[in-house]
C-alpha positions in Angstrom: -18.9 -3.4 16.8 -20.6 -1.4 14.0 -22.6 0.6 16.5 -19.5 1.4 18.6 -17.6 2.5 15.5 -20.5 4.6 14.4 -20.6 6.4 17.8 -16.9 7.0 17.8 -17.1 8.5 14.3 -20.0 10.8 15.3 -18.2 11.9 18.5 -15.2 12.9 16.4 -17.5 14.8 14.0 -19.2 16.6 16.9 -15.8 17.7 18.3 -14.7 18.9 14.8 -18.0 20.9 14.5 -17.9 22.4 18.0 -14.5 22.4 19.7 -11.7 21.9 17.1 -9.4 24.9 17.1 -10.1 26.9 13.9 -7.4 28.3 11.6 -8.9 31.8 12.2 -8.8 31.5 16.0 -12.3 30.4 16.7 -13.6 27.0 17.7 -15.4 24.4 15.6 -16.3 24.0 12.0 -20.1 23.7 12.0 -20.2 23.6 8.2 -18.5 20.3 8.2 -21.2 17.7 7.6 -21.2 14.1 6.5 -21.6 13.7 2.7 -24.9 11.8 3.0 -25.2 11.5 -0.7 -21.8 9.7 -1.1 -21.7 6.5 1.0 -25.4 5.5 0.5 -26.2 5.5 4.2 -28.9 7.6 6.1 -26.3 9.3 8.4 -23.5 9.9 5.8 -21.2 7.4 7.5 -19.5 4.5 5.7 -21.6 1.3 5.2 -18.7 -0.9 6.1 -15.7 -0.7 8.4 -12.4 0.2 6.9 -10.0 -2.8 7.2 -6.5 -1.6 7.6 -4.9 -4.9 6.6 -5.7 -7.7 4.2 -5.1 -11.3 3.8 -1.9 -11.8 1.8 -0.9 -14.5 -0.7 1.9 -16.9 0.0 4.1 -15.9 -2.9 7.2 -17.2 -4.6 9.0 -14.5 -2.6 8.0 -12.4 0.4 8.8 -8.8 1.0 10.1 -8.5 4.5 11.1 -5.7 7.0 14.7 -6.4 6.1 13.9 -5.7 2.4 12.5 -2.3 3.1 15.0 -1.2 5.7 18.2 -2.4 4.0 20.3 -0.1 1.9 18.5 0.4 -1.5 19.4 -2.2 -4.1 18.4 -2.8 -7.6 16.7 -6.2 -8.1 16.9 -8.2 -11.3 13.1 -9.0 -11.0 11.9 -5.5 -9.9 8.4 -4.7 -11.2 7.6 -1.5 -9.2 9.0 0.8 -6.6 7.7 2.1 -3.2 8.8 4.2 -0.3 6.6 4.7 2.8 7.5 4.4 6.5 6.9 1.2 8.3 3.7 2.5 9.9 1.9 0.1 12.1 -1.2 1.6 13.8 -1.6 0.8 17.5 -3.6 -2.4 18.0 -6.9 -2.4 19.9 -5.7 -4.9 22.5 -2.0 -4.0 23.2 -2.1 -0.4 22.0 1.3 -0.9 20.5 2.3 0.4 17.1 5.4 1.8 15.4 6.5 4.2 12.8 10.0 3.4 11.6 11.9 4.8 8.6 12.6 2.7 5.6 14.7 3.0 2.5 13.4 3.2 -1.1 12.6 -0.3 -2.1 11.6 -2.3 -5.1 8.8 -4.8 -5.4 10.0 -8.2 -6.7 7.9 -10.1 -9.2 7.7 -13.0 -6.8 5.4 -11.2 -4.4 2.7 -11.1 -7.2 3.0 -14.8 -8.0 1.4 -17.5 -5.8 3.9 -20.1 -4.5 1.8 -23.0 -5.6 0.7 -21.5 -8.9 -3.0 -21.1 -9.6 -5.1 -18.5 -11.3 -4.6 -15.7 -8.7 -2.9 -12.3 -9.0 -3.0 -10.0 -6.0 -4.1 -6.5 -6.8 -3.3 -4.3 -3.8 -2.7 -5.0 -0.1 -2.7 -8.7 -0.7 0.8 -9.1 -2.3 3.2 -11.5 -0.4 4.6 -9.4 2.4 5.1 -9.9 6.1 2.8 -7.9 8.3 5.6 -5.3 8.9 6.5 -4.9 5.3 2.8 -4.7 4.4 2.6 -1.5 6.5 4.9 0.0 3.8 2.9 -1.2 0.8 -0.7 -0.6 2.0 -0.8 3.1 1.1 -2.2 4.6 -2.1 1.0 5.2 -4.1 2.2 1.6 -3.6 -1.3 0.3 -4.1 -1.6 2.1 -7.5 1.7 0.6 -8.6 0.7 -2.8 -7.4 -2.6 -2.5 -9.4 -0.7 -1.5 -12.6 1.7 -4.5 -12.2 -1.3 -6.8 -11.6 -3.0 -5.7 -14.7 0.1 -6.0 -16.9 1.0 -9.3 -15.3 -2.5 -10.7 -16.1 -2.1 -9.6 -19.7 1.3 -11.2 -19.9 0.0 -14.4 -18.4 -2.8 -14.6 -20.9 -0.3 -14.0 -23.8 2.7 -16.1 -22.6 1.8 -17.8 -19.3 3.5 -17.0 -16.0 6.9 -15.2 -16.5 9.0 -18.2 -15.4 12.1 -17.5 -17.4 14.5 -14.6 -17.3 13.5 -13.7 -20.9 9.8 -13.6 -20.0 10.5 -11.5 -16.9 12.4 -9.0 -19.1 9.5 -8.9 -21.5 7.1 -8.1 -18.6 9.5 -5.5 -17.4 9.7 -3.9 -20.8 5.9 -3.8 -20.9 5.9 -2.1 -17.5 8.5 0.4 -18.7 6.5 1.2 -21.8 3.4 2.0 -19.8 5.2 4.2 -17.3 5.3 2.0 -14.3 8.3 3.3 -12.3 10.9 0.6 -11.8 13.7 0.5 -10.8 14.6 3.5 -8.6 16.6 6.1 -10.5 20.3 6.2 -9.3 20.1 9.9 -8.4 17.2 9.4 -6.0 18.9 6.4 -4.4 22.0 8.6 -3.8 19.8 11.3 -2.2 18.1 8.8 0.0 21.5 7.4 1.1 22.8 10.8 1.9 19.8 11.6 4.1 20.2 8.3 5.9 23.7 9.3 7.2 
């Protein structure tokens, strides 16, 4: 698999260098070269395959397709916001994928907390989502927000334990607000999204 992936990457690079339509009307960008000093490999290609998806925890709640496609709503337990299309890349076997619009959505605290407790806090693609909803949270802006929440949740858990009461959830949300983690969606942005959906 690694060799096939390497050959595919090199064939794309060859096309970019020789046959890609240039912005100035010519063909190819021969100056484009792998950054051999960056990944630590001899050929400038990545040392490992990029994995599009991740294992996900079983959380106290699960973000679903319905959560991201429903009209925006403010959740009492929101810890972050996100908004990215439901973008499933085609699979290798079926070739099927999708790209469906979603609404602005909030990440509930429960997707960060394991259903059975334990000493685990997900830090990116591994929050509790369905596969479809995970396609909306795997991108960088959502990942950064998830990482910020994970760090503050860890600090809160060390200080006070898991935020199991409404008062503890509010204290965690105040800490998120103080550090600039966006939550919930501002009303004017929700109104703009609703007007574009009609």
